C-alpha positions in Angstrom: -10.6 35.5 0.0 -10.4 36.3 3.9 -10.6 32.7 4.9 -7.7 31.9 2.2 -5.4 34.5 3.6 -6.1 33.5 7.0 -4.8 30.0 6.0 -1.9 31.2 4.4 -1.1 33.0 7.7 -1.8 29.9 9.7 1.0 28.1 7.5 3.5 30.8 7.8 2.8 31.0 11.6 3.4 27.3 12.2 5.6 26.0 9.5 8.8 27.6 8.4 11.5 26.1 6.0 13.1 26.9 2.8 10.9 27.4 -0.1 11.5 26.3 -3.5 10.3 26.6 -7.0 8.9 24.0 -9.5 10.1 20.5 -10.0 13.4 19.9 -11.3 14.7 17.0 -12.9 16.7 14.6 -12.1 16.5 15.8 -8.6 13.1 14.5 -7.3 10.7 17.3 -6.8 8.5 17.7 -3.7 4.9 18.1 -3.3 3.4 21.7 -2.2 1.8 22.8 0.9 -1.9 21.9 0.7 -5.3 22.5 2.5 -7.5 19.7 2.2 -11.1 19.4 2.9 -11.9 16.6 5.5 -15.5 17.0 5.8 -18.4 19.6 5.0 -21.8 19.5 6.6 -25.1 21.2 6.6 -25.2 23.5 10.0 -29.0 22.5 10.3 -28.2 18.7 10.7 -26.8 16.9 13.8 -23.4 15.6 13.7 -20.6 13.9 16.0 -17.0 13.1 15.5 -14.0 12.5 17.8 -10.8 13.7 16.8 -7.8 12.3 18.4 -4.2 13.3 19.0 -1.5 12.1 21.5 -0.9 14.8 24.0 -4.1 16.8 23.3 -4.6 19.9 21.2 -3.6 23.9 21.4 -6.7 25.9 20.4 -8.0 29.4 21.8 -4.4 30.3 23.0 -4.3 27.3 25.5 -3.3 23.7 25.5 -5.9 21.0 26.4 -4.1 17.4 27.3 -7.3 15.6 26.3 -6.3 13.0 23.7 -9.9 12.0 22.1 -12.0 15.3 21.5 -15.6 15.2 20.8 -16.8 17.5 18.2 -20.4 18.0 17.6 -22.8 20.2 15.6 -26.1 20.9 17.3 -28.5 23.8 16.7 -26.3 25.2 13.9 -23.4 25.4 16.7 -20.2 23.6 16.9 -19.4 22.3 20.1 -16.0 21.0 21.4 -16.2 18.9 24.7 -19.9 19.9 24.8 -19.1 23.5 24.7 -20.1 25.9 22.0 -17.7 27.9 20.1 -18.4 31.4 18.5 -15.3 31.6 16.0 -15.8 31.3 12.2 -12.4 29.9 12.2 -11.0 27.5 14.9 -7.6 26.1 14.9 -6.8 23.1 16.6 -2.9 22.2 16.7 -2.0 18.6 17.8 0.5 18.5 20.2 2.9 15.9 18.5 1.8 17.3 15.1 -0.4 14.4 14.0 -4.2 13.9 14.7 -6.6 11.1 13.6 -9.7 11.7 12.0 -12.1 8.7 11.1 -9.2 6.3 11.2 -6.8 8.3 9.3 -3.7 10.1 10.5 -3.2 13.5 9.4 0.2 15.7 9.9 -1.0 19.3 10.1 -3.4 21.7 11.7 -7.2 21.0 12.0 -9.2 24.0 10.8 -12.9 24.2 11.6 -14.6 26.8 9.5 -18.2 28.0 10.1 -20.1 29.8 7.5 -23.7 30.7 7.2 -25.1 27.4 5.8 -22.1 24.8 6.3 -19.4 23.9 8.5 -16.1 22.6 7.2 -13.3 20.6 8.6 -9.8 21.0 6.9 -6.3 20.0 7.6 -3.6 22.4 6.6 -0.4 20.6 5.9 3.3 21.0 5.7 3.4 18.7 2.5 0.6 16.4 2.1 -0.2 12.9 3.8 -0.1 10.3 1.5 -4.0 10.0 0.8 -4.2 13.6 0.1 -1.2 13.3 -2.5 -3.0 10.6 -4.9 -6.3 13.0 -4.2 -4.3 15.7 -5.9 -2.9 13.5 -8.7 -6.3 11.7 -9.4 -9.1 13.9 -8.6 -7.7 17.2 -9.9 -7.2 19.1 -6.5 -4.6 21.8 -6.7 -2.8 23.9 -4.0 -4.0 27.6 -3.9 -2.1 30.3 -5.8 -0.4 31.5 -2.4 1.0 27.8 -1.8 4.9 27.4 -2.3 6.8 24.2 -2.6 8.5 23.5 0.8 10.7 20.8 2.5 9.0 18.2 4.3 9.6 17.6 8.2 11.4 14.2 9.0 8.4 13.1 11.1 5.9 13.8 8.4 3.5 10.7 8.2 2.0 9.1 5.2 0.1 6.1 6.2 -0.9 3.0 4.2 -3.6 0.4 5.2 -2.7 -3.2 4.8 -5.0 -6.1 5.2 -3.8 -8.6 7.8 -6.9 -10.8 8.3 -10.4 -10.9 7.0 -13.4 -13.1 7.9 -16.5 -13.7 6.3 -19.6 -12.5 8.5 -21.5 -15.7 7.5 -19.0 -17.9 9.2 -18.8 -18.2 13.1 -15.6 -18.4 15.4 -13.8 -15.3 14.2 -11.5 -14.5 17.3 -8.1 -12.5 16.8 -5.7 -12.0 19.3 -3.2 -9.0 19.5 -0.7 -7.7 21.9 1.4 -4.6 23.0 4.1 -4.5 25.7 2.5 -1.1 27.4 -1.1 -1.7 26.4 -3.6 -0.1 24.1 -5.8 2.8 23.5 -9.1 2.1 21.8 -10.8 5.0 19.5 -14.3 4.7 17.9 -13.6 6.1 14.5 -17.1 7.2 14.1 -17.3 9.2 17.5 -19.9 6.9 19.3 -17.6 6.5 22.4 -14.9 8.1 24.3 -11.4 6.6 24.1 -10.6 3.6 26.3 -7.4 2.6 27.6 -6.5 -0.9 28.4 -3.1 -1.5 30.4 -2.9 -5.2 29.9 -0.7 -6.8 27.3 -3.2 -8.9 25.7 -6.6 -8.1 23.8 -9.0 -10.7 22.5 -11.2 -9.5 19.7 -14.3 -11.4 18.8 -16.4 -10.7 15.7 -20.1 -11.6 16.0 -23.4 -10.2 14.6 -21.7 -7.5 12.9 -19.8 -6.1 15.8 -16.7 -6.4 17.6 -16.2 -7.5 21.1 -12.9 -6.4 22.8 -12.0 -8.5 25.8 -16.0 -9.1 25.9 -16.9 -5.4 25.8 -19.1 -4.8 22.9 -18.2 -1.9 20.3 -21.0 -1.1 17.8 -18.8 1.0 15.6 -18.0 -0.1 12.0 -14.3 1.1 12.4 -12.3 1.0 15.6 -8.8 2.2 15.9 -6.3 0.2 18.1 -3.4 2.4 19.2 -0.2 1.1 21.1 0.7 3.1 24.2 3.9 2.4 23.5 6.3 0.5 20.9 4.4 -1.8 18.6 1.5 -4.3 18.2 1.8 -7.9 17.4 -0.8 -10.4 15.7 -0.2 -14.0 14.9 3.7 -14.0 16.2 4.7 -10.9 14.0 5.3 -7.6 15.3 3.8 -4.2 13.4 4.7 -0.5 13.2 1.7 1.9 13.2 -1.9 1.1 14.4 -4.6 -1.5 13.9 -7.9 -0.8 12.3 -11.0 -3.0 12.9 -13.8 -2.6 10.3 -16.9 -4.5 9.1 -19.1 -4.1 6.2 -21.8 -6.1 4.8 -19.7 -9.3 3.9 -16.6 -9.3 6.1 -14.8 -8.4 9.3 -11.2 -6.8 8.7 -8.2 -6.5 10.6 -6.0 -3.8 9.0 -2.6 -2.4 9.8 -2.3 1.4 9.3 1.4 2.6 9.4 3.9 5.1 7.7 4.5 4.2 4.1 8.2 4.0 4.6 7.9 1.4 7.3 5.8 -0.6 5.0 8.6 -0.3 2.2 11.2 -1.3 4.7 9.3 -4.3 5.9 8.6 -5.6 2.2 12.1 -5.4 1.1 12.8 -8.2 3.3 10.6 -10.6 1.4 10.6 -8.8 -2.1 14.6 -8.7 -2.6 17.4 -11.0 -1.8 19.4 -10.9 1.6 22.6 -9.7 1.4 22.7 -7.8 -1.9 24.5 -4.5 -2.1 22.9 -1.1 -0.8 22.5 0.3 -4.4 20.5 -2.6 -5.5 18.0 -2.3 -2.6 17.8 1.6 -3.4 16.4 0.6 -6.7 14.2 -2.1 -5.2 13.0 0.4 -2.5 12.0 2.9 -5.1 10.3 0.2 -7.4 8.3 -1.1 -4.3 7.1 2.5 -3.0 6.1 3.1 -6.7 4.2 0.1 -7.1 2.4 0.8 -3.9 1.7 4.5 -4.6 -0.2 3.2 -7.9 -2.1 0.5 -6.0 -3.3 2.9 -3.3 -4.3 5.3 -6.2 -6.4 2.4 -7.8 -7.6 1.4 -4.6 -9.9 4.6 -4.3 -12.2 2.9 -6.9 -12.7 -0.1 -4.6 -15.0 -0.2 -1.5 -12.8 -2.2 0.7 -11.4 -0.2 3.7 -7.9 -1.4 3.0 -5.3 -0.4 0.1 -3.2 -3.5 -0.3 -3.1 -7.1 0.9 -0.1 -8.6 2.8 0.1 -11.5 0.1 1.8 -11.9 -3.1 -1.3 -10.5 -4.8 0.4 -7.2 -3.8 3.6 -7.4 -2.0 4.3 -10.0 0.8 4.6 -7.9 4.1 5.5 -9.5 7.3 5.9 -6.7 9.7 9.1 -5.5 11.6 12.6 -6.7 10.9 16.1 -5.4 11.9 18.0 -5.4 8.6 20.0 -2.2 8.7 21.1 -2.2 5.1 17.5 -2.4 3.9 16.7 0.4 6.4 19.5 2.6 4.8 18.1 1.9 1.4 14.7 3.3 2.4 16.1 6.1 4.2 18.4 7.2 1.2 15.4 7.1 -1.2 12.9 8.6 1.2 9.7 9.5 -0.6 10.8 8.7 -4.1 8.8 7.2 -6.5 8.7 6.7 -10.5 6.0 8.9 -12.5 5.0 9.0 -16.1 3.4 12.3 -17.2 3.2 13.2 -13.3 1.3 10.4 -12.2 2.9 7.0 -10.2 3.8 4.4 -12.5 2.7 0.6 -12.4 6.3 -0.4 -11.1 6.2 -4.2 -11.9 9.3 -6.2 -11.1 10.2 -9.9 -11.0 13.3 -11.6 -9.9 14.6 -12.6 -13.3 13.2 -11.5 -16.7 15.0 -14.3 -18.8 16.2 -11.8 -21.3 13.1 -11.6 -23.2 11.9 -8.2 -24.8 8.6 -6.9 -22.8 7.4 -5.1 -26.0 6.8 -8.5 -27.6 4.4 -9.9 -24.9 0.9 -9.9 -25.6 -2.0 -9.2 -23.3 -0.2 -6.3 -21.4 -2.1 -2.8 -21.8 1.1 -0.8 -22.9 -1.3 2.1 -24.0 -2.3 2.6 -20.2 1.7 1.7 -19.3 3.9 2.9 -22.1 7.0 2.7 -19.8 6.6 -1.0 -19.4 7.0 -1.5 -23.3 10.8 -1.9 -23.4 11.7 -2.7 -26.8 15.1 -4.0 -25.9 16.4 -6.9 -24.2 17.9 -7.2 -20.6 21.3 -9.1 -21.1 22.5 -8.6 -17.6 20.6 -11.5 -15.8 22.3 -14.4 -17.9 24.6 -15.4 -15.3 21.5 -15.6 -12.6 20.7 -19.1 -11.3 17.1 -18.5 -12.6 17.8 -17.5 -16.0 17.6 -21.0 -17.1 15.7 -23.8 -15.0 13.9 -27.1 -15.3 11.6 -29.4 -13.5 10.5 -33.0 -14.1 6.9 -33.8 -12.9 5.2 -37.4 -13.2 2.0 -37.5 -15.1 0.1 -38.1 -11.7 1.8 -34.8 -10.0 0.8 -32.8 -13.0 -2.9 -34.2 -12.7 -3.0 -33.6 -8.9 -1.7 -29.9 -9.6 -4.6 -29.3 -12.2 -7.4 -31.0 -10.3 -8.9 -27.6 -9.2 -9.3 -26.7 -12.9 -10.2 -30.4 -14.0 -11.8 -32.0 -11.0 -12.1 -35.5 -12.6 -8.4 -35.9 -14.1 -6.3 -38.7 -12.9 -3.4 -38.6 -14.9 -2.2 -36.4 -17.7 -1.0 -38.5 -20.9 -0.2 -35.3 -23.1 0.9 -31.9 -22.4 1.4 -29.4 -25.4 1.9 -25.5 -25.6 -0.7 -24.5 -28.5 -0.2 -20.6 -28.3 2.5 -18.4 -27.3 3.7 -14.8 -28.3 6.8 -13.5 -30.0 8.5 -13.1 -26.6 8.1 -16.6 -25.9 5.4 -16.3 -23.3 3.0 -19.3 -23.3 -0.7 -18.3 -23.4 -2.5 -21.6 -23.9 -1.8 -25.2 -22.9 -3.5 -28.3 -24.2 -4.1 -31.4 -21.8 -5.1 -34.9 -22.8 -5.6 -37.7 -19.9 -7.6 -39.9 -17.9 -10.7 -38.4 -16.7 -11.4 -35.7 -19.3 -13.0 -36.1 -22.7 -10.7 -35.3 -25.7 -8.4 -32.5 -25.4 -8.9 -29.8 -22.8 -7.4 -26.5 -22.8 -6.2 -23.9 -20.1 -4.8 -20.5 -20.3 -1.2 -19.7 -19.6 -1.9 -17.8 -16.4 -4.0 -20.5 -15.0 -1.7 -23.2 -15.8 1.4 -21.3 -14.1 -0.7 -20.4 -11.0 -1.4 -24.2 -10.6 1.9 -25.6 -11.5 4.1 -22.8 -9.6 4.2 -25.0 -6.4 5.4 -27.9 -8.5 8.5 -25.7 -10.0 7.1 -23.9 -12.7 9.0 -20.6 -12.3 7.7 -18.3 -15.2 5.6 -18.0 -18.2 8.4 -18.7 -20.7 9.0 -22.5 -21.2 9.0 -25.7 -23.3 7.4 -29.0 -22.5 8.7 -32.5 -23.5 7.6 -35.9 -22.5 10.0 -38.6 -21.2 8.4 -41.9 -20.3 5.9 -41.0 -17.7 7.2 -37.8 -16.8 7.1 -34.3 -18.3 10.3 -32.0 -18.5 9.3 -28.5 -18.2 12.3 -26.1 -19.0 12.1 -22.3 -19.1 13.7 -18.9 -18.7 13.4 -16.5 -15.9 11.4 -16.2 -12.6 8.2 -14.4 -12.4 6.2 -12.4 -15.4 9.2 -10.9 -17.2 7.8 -7.2 -17.0 9.3 -4.2 -15.5 12.4 -4.3 -13.3 14.6 -7.5 -13.3 16.2 -7.7 -9.8 19.2 -9.9 -10.8 19.7 -7.8 -13.8 19.6 -4.8 -11.6 22.3 -6.4 -9.5 24.8 -7.2 -12.4 24.1 -3.6 -13.7 25.3 -2.4 -10.2 28.4 -4.6 -10.5 29.1 -2.9 -13.6 29.0 0.6 -12.3 25.4 1.9 -13.0 23.7 3.8 -10.4 20.1 3.4 -9.2 18.8 6.2 -11.4 20.5 4.7 -14.6 19.0 1.3 -13.7 15.5 2.7 -13.3 15.7 4.5 -16.4 16.9 1.3 -18.2 14.0 -0.8 -17.0 11.2 2.1 -17.0 12.1 4.0 -20.0 10.5 7.3 -20.2 9.8 7.8 -16.7 11.2 10.5 -14.2 12.1 10.4 -10.5 9.8 12.4 -8.2 9.1 12.9 -4.5 5.7 12.9 -2.8 6.9 15.3 0.1 
């Protein structure tokens, strides 16, 4: 009880702001102040960490400018910089409000609590960092009774980890080149070594024998944080906000970009939306994009990989920094907003053009898990979009080449036929007859789409006709037909709808929330 009261005192001492009551609708609610346990260890065992904060920490009524601070547990005693501390509660306030612990950025105060048998590291926060937010939603973590809902400071950080590159450990020649205008700071996340600085512009990272070599200096750690001393980091000709994380497991080496989720959403809007569209449409897309990645991050907790999302179309196409001010404004005006169903982030699927089909009629979608995607009425707003109707003509040899990853011996396709589609018109099975295959072969609709997409297949709803030695494939829509229709949303804006009404149209039964 004394410990809890002390944490409330720390909260009131270091953070001030307006106090709000429970979530309200339609105004997006904010998440509460929260204490989160970072790690709990046995006092009788030896432990070693490094906590890092630009500008150092303030503790024991004094400021210490050292950025990388070693924490040790030896002989049942906590040591900071090799010096024992006697306090049962030690508060360490990062100079710039953010500290790193085991490769993750936290906005708040580090509190070290020593009891009879254990030592516990906690972060006391203004709001919650993003990972804490989905811990609370998915692991049942709740704030203490004394906690209140408060506004978030503008510089609060919510980090996401995006995979930029990976390399199989069984293969050789893994070399990555990264650069930063003012040099780098290198932090061993596992605390085996002190932070190192590199004043040079470029770093060469070599992966070998389960270890990383940075400019020929060996780093035995499994996780290494690379922090730009100023500005940004660059990799493969693209610039990135945030930091880079090097990680290795039994199968792969990873290069990961750790950055603020708002910077991430700003970046993906450039590739996931259409350039030149009105601000209000991009606000819709920003919320959908943010919501999608919130759900993916929550699901990533079940995975053993050290990243949340990939930078490809498997999740959202992410290409780093750009300067589109309309997209930046869309992100700023929807800051932290996401869609929820029963107080949990939804799977906010979206495509370019739905083709006017009714999603509730699509088979193979788990609508029990995602009832907000089971829209039982059609979108009629995208009928004038260029992708609403489309067609592509492919020679039988072109179709054969596209299908060779599935049918290695096929040389020419003589017959293509749709043998199964659902009430919505989505194709689920295609039959194939041609040279190099015996009889009639079949392929499921998703696989057929994936193989023919580079050849002009634009959606899952289409018809196939044979004309001479060619096939004419004509369809509706662009993408998978589920969730938000981007071209439909644009037309709704033209007709006077705002972003809140558009989101309710495409994701019925959801509510708009904030995780700040």
